[in-house]
Biotite code that builds the C-alpha atoms (Angstrom):
import biotite.structure as struc

atoms = struc.array([
    struc.Atom([9.529, -1.818, 22.828], chain_id="A", res_id=1, res_name="MET", atom_name="CA", element="C"),
    struc.Atom([6.949, -4.611, 22.947], chain_id="A", res_id=2, res_name="ASP", atom_name="CA", element="C"),
    struc.Atom([6.958, -7.661, 20.697], chain_id="A", res_id=3, res_name="ILE", atom_name="CA", element="C"),
    struc.Atom([3.938, -9.733, 19.679], chain_id="A", res_id=4, res_name="TYR", atom_name="CA", element="C"),
    struc.Atom([4.459, -13.309, 18.443], chain_id="A", res_id=5, res_name="PRO", atom_name="CA", element="C"),
    struc.Atom([1.512, -14.275, 16.222], chain_id="A", res_id=6, res_name="VAL", atom_name="CA", element="C"),
    struc.Atom([0.515, -17.266, 14.148], chain_id="A", res_id=7, res_name="SER", atom_name="CA", element="C"),
    struc.Atom([-0.294, -17.224, 10.445], chain_id="A", res_id=8, res_name="ILE", atom_name="CA", element="C"),
    struc.Atom([-3.932, -18.173, 9.901], chain_id="A", res_id=9, res_name="LEU", atom_name="CA", element="C"),
    struc.Atom([-3.959, -18.278, 6.103], chain_id="A", res_id=10, res_name="SER", atom_name="CA", element="C"),
    struc.Atom([-2.170, -17.003, 3.013], chain_id="A", res_id=11, res_name="THR", atom_name="CA", element="C"),
    struc.Atom([-3.052, -16.463, -0.631], chain_id="A", res_id=12, res_name="ARG", atom_name="CA", element="C"),
    struc.Atom([-1.339, -15.069, -3.693], chain_id="A", res_id=13, res_name="MET", atom_name="CA", element="C"),
    struc.Atom([-3.072, -11.939, -5.036], chain_id="A", res_id=14, res_name="VAL", atom_name="CA", element="C"),
    struc.Atom([-0.650, -11.410, -7.960], chain_id="A", res_id=15, res_name="THR", atom_name="CA", element="C"),
    struc.Atom([2.254, -13.427, -9.315], chain_id="A", res_id=16, res_name="HIS", atom_name="CA", element="C"),
    struc.Atom([4.562, -11.956, -6.641], chain_id="A", res_id=17, res_name="ASN", atom_name="CA", element="C"),
    struc.Atom([2.292, -10.499, -3.933], chain_id="A", res_id=18, res_name="VAL", atom_name="CA", element="C"),
    struc.Atom([1.079, -12.632, -1.040], chain_id="A", res_id=19, res_name="ARG", atom_name="CA", element="C"),
    struc.Atom([-1.651, -11.772, 1.440], chain_id="A", res_id=20, res_name="GLN", atom_name="CA", element="C"),
    struc.Atom([-1.323, -12.956, 5.057], chain_id="A", res_id=21, res_name="PHE", atom_name="CA", element="C"),
    struc.Atom([-4.004, -13.290, 7.715], chain_id="A", res_id=22, res_name="GLU", atom_name="CA", element="C"),
    struc.Atom([-2.551, -13.371, 11.231], chain_id="A", res_id=23, res_name="LEU", atom_name="CA", element="C"),
    struc.Atom([-3.737, -13.678, 14.796], chain_id="A", res_id=24, res_name="ASP", atom_name="CA", element="C"),
    struc.Atom([-4.427, -10.277, 16.351], chain_id="A", res_id=25, res_name="LYS", atom_name="CA", element="C"),
    struc.Atom([-2.900, -9.661, 19.790], chain_id="A", res_id=26, res_name="PRO", atom_name="CA", element="C"),
    struc.Atom([-5.295, -8.396, 22.448], chain_id="A", res_id=27, res_name="LYS", atom_name="CA", element="C"),
    struc.Atom([-5.265, -4.592, 22.598], chain_id="A", res_id=28, res_name="GLY", atom_name="CA", element="C"),
    struc.Atom([-3.235, -4.264, 19.395], chain_id="A", res_id=29, res_name="TYR", atom_name="CA", element="C"),
    struc.Atom([-4.759, -1.346, 17.473], chain_id="A", res_id=30, res_name="ASN", atom_name="CA", element="C"),
    struc.Atom([-3.893, 0.757, 14.431], chain_id="A", res_id=31, res_name="PHE", atom_name="CA", element="C"),
    struc.Atom([-5.233, 3.517, 12.207], chain_id="A", res_id=32, res_name="ILE", atom_name="CA", element="C"),
    struc.Atom([-5.639, 2.814, 8.460], chain_id="A", res_id=33, res_name="PRO", atom_name="CA", element="C"),
    struc.Atom([-2.372, 3.699, 6.739], chain_id="A", res_id=34, res_name="GLY", atom_name="CA", element="C"),
    struc.Atom([-0.207, 2.756, 9.724], chain_id="A", res_id=35, res_name="GLN", atom_name="CA", element="C"),
    struc.Atom([2.429, 0.029, 9.773], chain_id="A", res_id=36, res_name="ALA", atom_name="CA", element="C"),
    struc.Atom([4.532, -2.176, 12.006], chain_id="A", res_id=37, res_name="THR", atom_name="CA", element="C"),
    struc.Atom([7.821, -3.998, 11.698], chain_id="A", res_id=38, res_name="GLU", atom_name="CA", element="C"),
    struc.Atom([7.914, -7.757, 11.248], chain_id="A", res_id=39, res_name="ILE", atom_name="CA", element="C"),
    struc.Atom([10.637, -10.196, 12.226], chain_id="A", res_id=40, res_name="THR", atom_name="CA", element="C"),
    struc.Atom([10.793, -13.924, 11.683], chain_id="A", res_id=41, res_name="LEU", atom_name="CA", element="C"),
    struc.Atom([10.931, -16.405, 14.534], chain_id="A", res_id=42, res_name="SER", atom_name="CA", element="C"),
    struc.Atom([13.825, -18.260, 12.906], chain_id="A", res_id=43, res_name="ASN", atom_name="CA", element="C"),
    struc.Atom([17.045, -17.540, 14.841], chain_id="A", res_id=44, res_name="ILE", atom_name="CA", element="C"),
    struc.Atom([18.897, -16.691, 11.625], chain_id="A", res_id=45, res_name="LYS", atom_name="CA", element="C"),
    struc.Atom([16.385, -13.896, 10.832], chain_id="A", res_id=46, res_name="TRP", atom_name="CA", element="C"),
    struc.Atom([15.179, -12.697, 14.229], chain_id="A", res_id=47, res_name="GLU", atom_name="CA", element="C"),
    struc.Atom([17.116, -9.415, 14.055], chain_id="A", res_id=48, res_name="HIS", atom_name="CA", element="C"),
    struc.Atom([16.096, -8.574, 10.468], chain_id="A", res_id=49, res_name="GLU", atom_name="CA", element="C"),
    struc.Atom([13.163, -6.185, 10.903], chain_id="A", res_id=50, res_name="ARG", atom_name="CA", element="C"),
    struc.Atom([11.126, -5.014, 7.924], chain_id="A", res_id=51, res_name="ARG", atom_name="CA", element="C"),
    struc.Atom([8.212, -2.502, 7.838], chain_id="A", res_id=52, res_name="PRO", atom_name="CA", element="C"),
    struc.Atom([4.849, -3.549, 6.437], chain_id="A", res_id=53, res_name="PHE", atom_name="CA", element="C"),
    struc.Atom([1.494, -1.751, 6.344], chain_id="A", res_id=54, res_name="THR", atom_name="CA", element="C"),
    struc.Atom([-1.726, -3.171, 7.752], chain_id="A", res_id=55, res_name="PHE", atom_name="CA", element="C"),
    struc.Atom([-4.184, -3.745, 4.899], chain_id="A", res_id=56, res_name="THR", atom_name="CA", element="C"),
    struc.Atom([-7.198, -4.915, 6.898], chain_id="A", res_id=57, res_name="GLY", atom_name="CA", element="C"),
    struc.Atom([-9.391, -2.957, 9.292], chain_id="A", res_id=58, res_name="LEU", atom_name="CA", element="C"),
    struc.Atom([-8.681, -2.382, 12.962], chain_id="A", res_id=59, res_name="ASN", atom_name="CA", element="C"),
    struc.Atom([-12.126, -3.719, 13.907], chain_id="A", res_id=60, res_name="GLU", atom_name="CA", element="C"),
    struc.Atom([-11.367, -7.159, 12.418], chain_id="A", res_id=61, res_name="TRP", atom_name="CA", element="C"),
    struc.Atom([-10.495, -9.998, 14.783], chain_id="A", res_id=62, res_name="ASP", atom_name="CA", element="C"),
    struc.Atom([-7.386, -10.763, 12.732], chain_id="A", res_id=63, res_name="HIS", atom_name="CA", element="C"),
    struc.Atom([-4.610, -8.788, 11.039], chain_id="A", res_id=64, res_name="LEU", atom_name="CA", element="C"),
    struc.Atom([-3.951, -8.639, 7.313], chain_id="A", res_id=65, res_name="GLU", atom_name="CA", element="C"),
    struc.Atom([-0.786, -7.781, 5.393], chain_id="A", res_id=66, res_name="PHE", atom_name="CA", element="C"),
    struc.Atom([-0.360, -7.679, 1.617], chain_id="A", res_id=67, res_name="THR", atom_name="CA", element="C"),
    struc.Atom([3.330, -8.134, 0.858], chain_id="A", res_id=68, res_name="ILE", atom_name="CA", element="C"),
    struc.Atom([5.354, -8.104, -2.349], chain_id="A", res_id=69, res_name="LYS", atom_name="CA", element="C"),
    struc.Atom([7.874, -10.956, -2.394], chain_id="A", res_id=70, res_name="LEU", atom_name="CA", element="C"),
    struc.Atom([11.421, -10.542, -3.690], chain_id="A", res_id=71, res_name="TYR", atom_name="CA", element="C"),
    struc.Atom([12.877, -14.090, -3.747], chain_id="A", res_id=72, res_name="PRO", atom_name="CA", element="C"),
    struc.Atom([15.800, -12.938, -5.893], chain_id="A", res_id=73, res_name="GLU", atom_name="CA", element="C"),
    struc.Atom([17.079, -10.849, -2.965], chain_id="A", res_id=74, res_name="ARG", atom_name="CA", element="C"),
    struc.Atom([17.261, -13.882, -0.660], chain_id="A", res_id=75, res_name="HIS", atom_name="CA", element="C"),
    struc.Atom([15.989, -11.803, 2.235], chain_id="A", res_id=76, res_name="GLY", atom_name="CA", element="C"),
    struc.Atom([13.015, -11.483, 4.555], chain_id="A", res_id=77, res_name="VAL", atom_name="CA", element="C"),
    struc.Atom([10.316, -11.449, 1.874], chain_id="A", res_id=78, res_name="THR", atom_name="CA", element="C"),
    struc.Atom([11.730, -14.634, 0.345], chain_id="A", res_id=79, res_name="GLU", atom_name="CA", element="C"),
    struc.Atom([11.386, -16.246, 3.782], chain_id="A", res_id=80, res_name="GLN", atom_name="CA", element="C"),
    struc.Atom([7.844, -14.874, 4.170], chain_id="A", res_id=81, res_name="LEU", atom_name="CA", element="C"),
    struc.Atom([6.987, -16.532, 0.878], chain_id="A", res_id=82, res_name="GLY", atom_name="CA", element="C"),
    struc.Atom([7.955, -19.904, 2.344], chain_id="A", res_id=83, res_name="LEU", atom_name="CA", element="C"),
    struc.Atom([5.806, -19.670, 5.481], chain_id="A", res_id=84, res_name="LEU", atom_name="CA", element="C"),
    struc.Atom([2.593, -21.641, 5.890], chain_id="A", res_id=85, res_name="GLU", atom_name="CA", element="C"),
    struc.Atom([-0.477, -21.432, 8.149], chain_id="A", res_id=86, res_name="PRO", atom_name="CA", element="C"),
    struc.Atom([0.523, -22.281, 11.709], chain_id="A", res_id=87, res_name="GLY", atom_name="CA", element="C"),
    struc.Atom([3.989, -20.750, 11.385], chain_id="A", res_id=88, res_name="ASP", atom_name="CA", element="C"),
    struc.Atom([4.877, -17.854, 13.662], chain_id="A", res_id=89, res_name="GLU", atom_name="CA", element="C"),
    struc.Atom([6.168, -14.348, 13.005], chain_id="A", res_id=90, res_name="ILE", atom_name="CA", element="C"),
    struc.Atom([6.802, -11.473, 15.405], chain_id="A", res_id=91, res_name="VAL", atom_name="CA", element="C"),
    struc.Atom([5.151, -8.036, 15.245], chain_id="A", res_id=92, res_name="LEU", atom_name="CA", element="C"),
    struc.Atom([6.451, -4.865, 16.875], chain_id="A", res_id=93, res_name="HIS", atom_name="CA", element="C"),
    struc.Atom([4.830, -1.582, 17.868], chain_id="A", res_id=94, res_name="ASP", atom_name="CA", element="C"),
    struc.Atom([2.504, 0.291, 15.507], chain_id="A", res_id=95, res_name="VAL", atom_name="CA", element="C"),
    struc.Atom([3.898, 3.456, 13.945], chain_id="A", res_id=96, res_name="TRP", atom_name="CA", element="C"),
    struc.Atom([2.541, 6.192, 11.715], chain_id="A", res_id=97, res_name="GLY", atom_name="CA", element="C"),
    struc.Atom([2.940, 6.055, 7.960], chain_id="A", res_id=98, res_name="ALA", atom_name="CA", element="C"),
    struc.Atom([0.296, 7.768, 5.814], chain_id="A", res_id=99, res_name="ILE", atom_name="CA", element="C"),
    struc.Atom([-2.911, 8.887, 7.511], chain_id="A", res_id=100, res_name="GLN", atom_name="CA", element="C"),
    struc.Atom([-6.067, 10.179, 5.852], chain_id="A", res_id=101, res_name="TYR", atom_name="CA", element="C"),
    struc.Atom([-6.493, 13.959, 6.049], chain_id="A", res_id=102, res_name="LYS", atom_name="CA", element="C"),
    struc.Atom([-9.497, 14.413, 3.781], chain_id="A", res_id=103, res_name="GLY", atom_name="CA", element="C"),
    struc.Atom([-10.606, 13.934, 0.189], chain_id="A", res_id=104, res_name="GLU", atom_name="CA", element="C"),
    struc.Atom([-7.971, 14.095, -2.481], chain_id="A", res_id=105, res_name="GLY", atom_name="CA", element="C"),
    struc.Atom([-5.883, 12.198, -5.004], chain_id="A", res_id=106, res_name="THR", atom_name="CA", element="C"),
    struc.Atom([-3.862, 9.137, -4.058], chain_id="A", res_id=107, res_name="PHE", atom_name="CA", element="C"),
    struc.Atom([-0.876, 8.287, -6.274], chain_id="A", res_id=108, res_name="ILE", atom_name="CA", element="C"),
    struc.Atom([0.782, 4.883, -5.893], chain_id="A", res_id=109, res_name="ALA", atom_name="CA", element="C"),
    struc.Atom([3.561, 3.008, -7.604], chain_id="A", res_id=110, res_name="GLY", atom_name="CA", element="C"),
    struc.Atom([3.503, -0.794, -7.394], chain_id="A", res_id=111, res_name="GLY", atom_name="CA", element="C"),
    struc.Atom([3.604, -2.114, -3.822], chain_id="A", res_id=112, res_name="ALA", atom_name="CA", element="C"),
    struc.Atom([3.459, 1.504, -2.663], chain_id="A", res_id=113, res_name="GLY", atom_name="CA", element="C"),
    struc.Atom([-0.312, 1.108, -2.859], chain_id="A", res_id=114, res_name="VAL", atom_name="CA", element="C"),
    struc.Atom([-0.405, -0.956, 0.341], chain_id="A", res_id=115, res_name="THR", atom_name="CA", element="C"),
    struc.Atom([-0.829, 1.979, 2.788], chain_id="A", res_id=116, res_name="PRO", atom_name="CA", element="C"),
    struc.Atom([-3.873, 3.028, 0.773], chain_id="A", res_id=117, res_name="PHE", atom_name="CA", element="C"),
    struc.Atom([-5.640, -0.346, 0.974], chain_id="A", res_id=118, res_name="ILE", atom_name="CA", element="C"),
    struc.Atom([-6.850, 0.006, 4.567], chain_id="A", res_id=119, res_name="ALA", atom_name="CA", element="C"),
    struc.Atom([-7.655, 3.690, 4.052], chain_id="A", res_id=120, res_name="ILE", atom_name="CA", element="C"),
    struc.Atom([-9.947, 2.967, 1.100], chain_id="A", res_id=121, res_name="PHE", atom_name="CA", element="C"),
    struc.Atom([-11.331, -0.158, 2.753], chain_id="A", res_id=122, res_name="ARG", atom_name="CA", element="C"),
    struc.Atom([-12.430, 1.995, 5.698], chain_id="A", res_id=123, res_name="GLN", atom_name="CA", element="C"),
    struc.Atom([-13.790, 4.774, 3.463], chain_id="A", res_id=124, res_name="LEU", atom_name="CA", element="C"),
    struc.Atom([-15.799, 2.238, 1.462], chain_id="A", res_id=125, res_name="HIS", atom_name="CA", element="C"),
    struc.Atom([-17.190, 0.651, 4.628], chain_id="A", res_id=126, res_name="LYS", atom_name="CA", element="C"),
    struc.Atom([-18.190, 4.091, 5.929], chain_id="A", res_id=127, res_name="ASP", atom_name="CA", element="C"),
    struc.Atom([-19.764, 5.130, 2.628], chain_id="A", res_id=128, res_name="GLY", atom_name="CA", element="C"),
    struc.Atom([-17.239, 7.956, 2.461], chain_id="A", res_id=129, res_name="ALA", atom_name="CA", element="C"),
    struc.Atom([-15.333, 7.400, -0.796], chain_id="A", res_id=130, res_name="ILE", atom_name="CA", element="C"),
    struc.Atom([-16.639, 10.767, -1.987], chain_id="A", res_id=131, res_name="GLY", atom_name="CA", element="C"),
    struc.Atom([-14.432, 12.440, -4.588], chain_id="A", res_id=132, res_name="ALA", atom_name="CA", element="C"),
    struc.Atom([-11.293, 10.521, -3.633], chain_id="A", res_id=133, res_name="ASN", atom_name="CA", element="C"),
    struc.Atom([-9.446, 9.029, -6.566], chain_id="A", res_id=134, res_name="GLN", atom_name="CA", element="C"),
    struc.Atom([-6.507, 6.665, -7.008], chain_id="A", res_id=135, res_name="LEU", atom_name="CA", element="C"),
    struc.Atom([-3.839, 6.869, -9.703], chain_id="A", res_id=136, res_name="ILE", atom_name="CA", element="C"),
    struc.Atom([-2.016, 3.540, -9.690], chain_id="A", res_id=137, res_name="PHE", atom_name="CA", element="C"),
    struc.Atom([1.183, 2.996, -11.688], chain_id="A", res_id=138, res_name="ALA", atom_name="CA", element="C"),
    struc.Atom([2.523, -0.467, -12.523], chain_id="A", res_id=139, res_name="ASN", atom_name="CA", element="C"),
    struc.Atom([4.715, -2.099, -15.135], chain_id="A", res_id=140, res_name="LYS", atom_name="CA", element="C"),
    struc.Atom([2.023, -4.458, -16.508], chain_id="A", res_id=141, res_name="THR", atom_name="CA", element="C"),
    struc.Atom([-1.571, -5.473, -15.804], chain_id="A", res_id=142, res_name="GLN", atom_name="CA", element="C"),
    struc.Atom([-0.346, -8.607, -13.999], chain_id="A", res_id=143, res_name="SER", atom_name="CA", element="C"),
    struc.Atom([1.413, -6.411, -11.436], chain_id="A", res_id=144, res_name="ASP", atom_name="CA", element="C"),
    struc.Atom([-1.745, -4.584, -10.285], chain_id="A", res_id=145, res_name="ILE", atom_name="CA", element="C"),
    struc.Atom([-2.437, -5.457, -6.662], chain_id="A", res_id=146, res_name="ILE", atom_name="CA", element="C"),
    struc.Atom([-6.139, -6.088, -5.842], chain_id="A", res_id=147, res_name="LEU", atom_name="CA", element="C"),
    struc.Atom([-7.445, -4.660, -9.123], chain_id="A", res_id=148, res_name="LYS", atom_name="CA", element="C"),
    struc.Atom([-10.918, -6.148, -8.625], chain_id="A", res_id=149, res_name="ASP", atom_name="CA", element="C"),
    struc.Atom([-11.100, -4.544, -5.195], chain_id="A", res_id=150, res_name="GLN", atom_name="CA", element="C"),
    struc.Atom([-10.117, -1.094, -6.504], chain_id="A", res_id=151, res_name="TRP", atom_name="CA", element="C"),
    struc.Atom([-12.654, -1.377, -9.325], chain_id="A", res_id=152, res_name="ASP", atom_name="CA", element="C"),
    struc.Atom([-15.371, -2.240, -6.784], chain_id="A", res_id=153, res_name="GLU", atom_name="CA", element="C"),
    struc.Atom([-14.475, 0.524, -4.355], chain_id="A", res_id=154, res_name="TRP", atom_name="CA", element="C"),
    struc.Atom([-13.716, 3.320, -6.806], chain_id="A", res_id=155, res_name="LEU", atom_name="CA", element="C"),
    struc.Atom([-15.204, 2.507, -10.214], chain_id="A", res_id=156, res_name="GLY", atom_name="CA", element="C"),
    struc.Atom([-14.238, 5.300, -12.614], chain_id="A", res_id=157, res_name="PRO", atom_name="CA", element="C"),
    struc.Atom([-12.270, 7.042, -9.849], chain_id="A", res_id=158, res_name="GLN", atom_name="CA", element="C"),
    struc.Atom([-9.331, 4.648, -10.196], chain_id="A", res_id=159, res_name="VAL", atom_name="CA", element="C"),
    struc.Atom([-6.876, 5.238, -13.047], chain_id="A", res_id=160, res_name="HIS", atom_name="CA", element="C"),
    struc.Atom([-4.259, 2.668, -14.030], chain_id="A", res_id=161, res_name="TYR", atom_name="CA", element="C"),
    struc.Atom([-0.993, 3.650, -15.706], chain_id="A", res_id=162, res_name="VAL", atom_name="CA", element="C"),
    struc.Atom([1.244, 0.965, -17.228], chain_id="A", res_id=163, res_name="LEU", atom_name="CA", element="C"),
    struc.Atom([4.862, 1.666, -18.116], chain_id="A", res_id=164, res_name="SER", atom_name="CA", element="C"),
    struc.Atom([5.776, -1.553, -19.951], chain_id="A", res_id=165, res_name="GLN", atom_name="CA", element="C"),
    struc.Atom([2.506, -2.603, -21.571], chain_id="A", res_id=166, res_name="GLU", atom_name="CA", element="C"),
    struc.Atom([-0.109, -1.006, -23.779], chain_id="A", res_id=167, res_name="GLN", atom_name="CA", element="C"),
    struc.Atom([-3.657, -2.258, -23.304], chain_id="A", res_id=168, res_name="ALA", atom_name="CA", element="C"),
    struc.Atom([-7.187, -0.912, -23.925], chain_id="A", res_id=169, res_name="PRO", atom_name="CA", element="C"),
    struc.Atom([-8.549, 0.941, -20.903], chain_id="A", res_id=170, res_name="GLY", atom_name="CA", element="C"),
    struc.Atom([-5.128, 1.617, -19.404], chain_id="A", res_id=171, res_name="PHE", atom_name="CA", element="C"),
    struc.Atom([-2.950, 4.692, -19.723], chain_id="A", res_id=172, res_name="ASP", atom_name="CA", element="C"),
    struc.Atom([0.577, 4.050, -20.947], chain_id="A", res_id=173, res_name="HIS", atom_name="CA", element="C"),
    struc.Atom([3.678, 5.859, -19.798], chain_id="A", res_id=174, res_name="GLY", atom_name="CA", element="C"),
    struc.Atom([4.893, 7.377, -16.554], chain_id="A", res_id=175, res_name="ALA", atom_name="CA", element="C"),
    struc.Atom([3.296, 9.678, -13.986], chain_id="A", res_id=176, res_name="ILE", atom_name="CA", element="C"),
    struc.Atom([5.367, 12.809, -14.453], chain_id="A", res_id=177, res_name="ASP", atom_name="CA", element="C"),
    struc.Atom([4.625, 16.523, -14.402], chain_id="A", res_id=178, res_name="GLU", atom_name="CA", element="C"),
    struc.Atom([3.193, 16.493, -17.929], chain_id="A", res_id=179, res_name="ALA", atom_name="CA", element="C"),
    struc.Atom([0.900, 13.552, -17.105], chain_id="A", res_id=180, res_name="TRP", atom_name="CA", element="C"),
    struc.Atom([-0.313, 15.211, -13.906], chain_id="A", res_id=181, res_name="LEU", atom_name="CA", element="C"),
    struc.Atom([-1.001, 18.489, -15.690], chain_id="A", res_id=182, res_name="LYS", atom_name="CA", element="C"),
    struc.Atom([-3.039, 16.680, -18.338], chain_id="A", res_id=183, res_name="GLN", atom_name="CA", element="C"),
    struc.Atom([-5.103, 14.501, -15.985], chain_id="A", res_id=184, res_name="HIS", atom_name="CA", element="C"),
    struc.Atom([-5.655, 16.566, -12.830], chain_id="A", res_id=185, res_name="ILE", atom_name="CA", element="C"),
    struc.Atom([-7.925, 19.598, -13.055], chain_id="A", res_id=186, res_name="THR", atom_name="CA", element="C"),
    struc.Atom([-6.857, 21.420, -9.886], chain_id="A", res_id=187, res_name="HIS", atom_name="CA", element="C"),
    struc.Atom([-3.981, 21.155, -7.438], chain_id="A", res_id=188, res_name="PHE", atom_name="CA", element="C"),
    struc.Atom([-5.490, 22.823, -4.384], chain_id="A", res_id=189, res_name="ASN", atom_name="CA", element="C"),
    struc.Atom([-6.394, 19.470, -2.859], chain_id="A", res_id=190, res_name="GLN", atom_name="CA", element="C"),
    struc.Atom([-4.869, 16.764, -0.699], chain_id="A", res_id=191, res_name="GLN", atom_name="CA", element="C"),
    struc.Atom([-2.366, 14.467, -2.408], chain_id="A", res_id=192, res_name="PHE", atom_name="CA", element="C"),
    struc.Atom([-1.103, 11.186, -0.960], chain_id="A", res_id=193, res_name="TYR", atom_name="CA", element="C"),
    struc.Atom([1.949, 9.661, -2.647], chain_id="A", res_id=194, res_name="VAL", atom_name="CA", element="C"),
    struc.Atom([3.620, 6.315, -1.984], chain_id="A", res_id=195, res_name="CYS", atom_name="CA", element="C"),
    struc.Atom([5.956, 4.183, -4.064], chain_id="A", res_id=196, res_name="GLY", atom_name="CA", element="C"),
    struc.Atom([9.648, 3.876, -4.945], chain_id="A", res_id=197, res_name="PRO", atom_name="CA", element="C"),
    struc.Atom([11.721, 6.676, -3.416], chain_id="A", res_id=198, res_name="ASP", atom_name="CA", element="C"),
    struc.Atom([12.608, 8.370, -6.705], chain_id="A", res_id=199, res_name="LYS", atom_name="CA", element="C"),
    struc.Atom([9.019, 8.264, -7.942], chain_id="A", res_id=200, res_name="MET", atom_name="CA", element="C"),
    struc.Atom([7.759, 9.814, -4.697], chain_id="A", res_id=201, res_name="VAL", atom_name="CA", element="C"),
    struc.Atom([10.377, 12.571, -4.765], chain_id="A", res_id=202, res_name="ALA", atom_name="CA", element="C"),
    struc.Atom([9.732, 13.365, -8.440], chain_id="A", res_id=203, res_name="ASP", atom_name="CA", element="C"),
    struc.Atom([5.946, 13.459, -8.055], chain_id="A", res_id=204, res_name="ILE", atom_name="CA", element="C"),
    struc.Atom([6.138, 15.585, -4.901], chain_id="A", res_id=205, res_name="LYS", atom_name="CA", element="C"),
    struc.Atom([8.355, 18.080, -6.731], chain_id="A", res_id=206, res_name="LYS", atom_name="CA", element="C"),
    struc.Atom([6.032, 18.093, -9.765], chain_id="A", res_id=207, res_name="ALA", atom_name="CA", element="C"),
    struc.Atom([2.915, 18.621, -7.641], chain_id="A", res_id=208, res_name="LEU", atom_name="CA", element="C"),
    struc.Atom([4.495, 21.542, -5.812], chain_id="A", res_id=209, res_name="GLU", atom_name="CA", element="C"),
    struc.Atom([5.601, 23.054, -9.131], chain_id="A", res_id=210, res_name="HIS", atom_name="CA", element="C"),
    struc.Atom([2.050, 22.731, -10.455], chain_id="A", res_id=211, res_name="LEU", atom_name="CA", element="C"),
    struc.Atom([0.615, 24.580, -7.477], chain_id="A", res_id=212, res_name="GLY", atom_name="CA", element="C"),
    struc.Atom([0.068, 21.891, -4.854], chain_id="A", res_id=213, res_name="GLY", atom_name="CA", element="C"),
    struc.Atom([1.159, 23.440, -1.571], chain_id="A", res_id=214, res_name="ALA", atom_name="CA", element="C"),
    struc.Atom([3.728, 21.450, 0.385], chain_id="A", res_id=215, res_name="ASP", atom_name="CA", element="C"),
    struc.Atom([1.231, 21.134, 3.247], chain_id="A", res_id=216, res_name="THR", atom_name="CA", element="C"),
    struc.Atom([-1.192, 19.363, 0.887], chain_id="A", res_id=217, res_name="LEU", atom_name="CA", element="C"),
    struc.Atom([1.247, 16.661, -0.267], chain_id="A", res_id=218, res_name="VAL", atom_name="CA", element="C"),
    struc.Atom([1.551, 13.720, 2.120], chain_id="A", res_id=219, res_name="THR", atom_name="CA", element="C"),
    struc.Atom([4.235, 11.111, 1.491], chain_id="A", res_id=220, res_name="VAL", atom_name="CA", element="C"),
    struc.Atom([5.150, 8.008, 3.460], chain_id="A", res_id=221, res_name="GLU", atom_name="CA", element="C"),
    struc.Atom([8.022, 8.611, 5.909], chain_id="A", res_id=222, res_name="ARG", atom_name="CA", element="C"),
])
């Protein structure tokens, strides 16, 4: 298995706990939107702690982009990533498949589970191929929504935000469960892409299949 040491070019916070990283791109290092790699830190203490993260930029760019939720309270890899600065080094591993686009449909994301969808929609928008795709994006509060301005630009009325811990004009309130899906989705013979916390993904997959979405039409991150 190959490893690719790369330097951090820049970072910025996109929410109160999500940081975006721009990195050098190794020569010949390619990916498909929705794919991921594993990252390790160059620090000896952390060099064997590998964590998966999804590419959020486009393959044609001359740099790589990751959009990563930080969990400083866990005192783990993401806490360390939050401390890194431009010029610091991290190590990438081989590219592997996560969620890949199979055609128009409904994308359902919970929190940081939206990251595999960022590059997919970025590519669709660039290609003028958003079509009838829509995104249903669940978060606790408005402040937790990753790249809201970007989703609004790419999707307009085809993005739907659901907040579980806050009520606000223009946002649905509650949880994405079978009743919510039945109320808001008109037909289930379409592609569904689901990514988020494990329990949410399992519950939504079960609900979609119960509502008539064939198992072959429901893609989840593995």
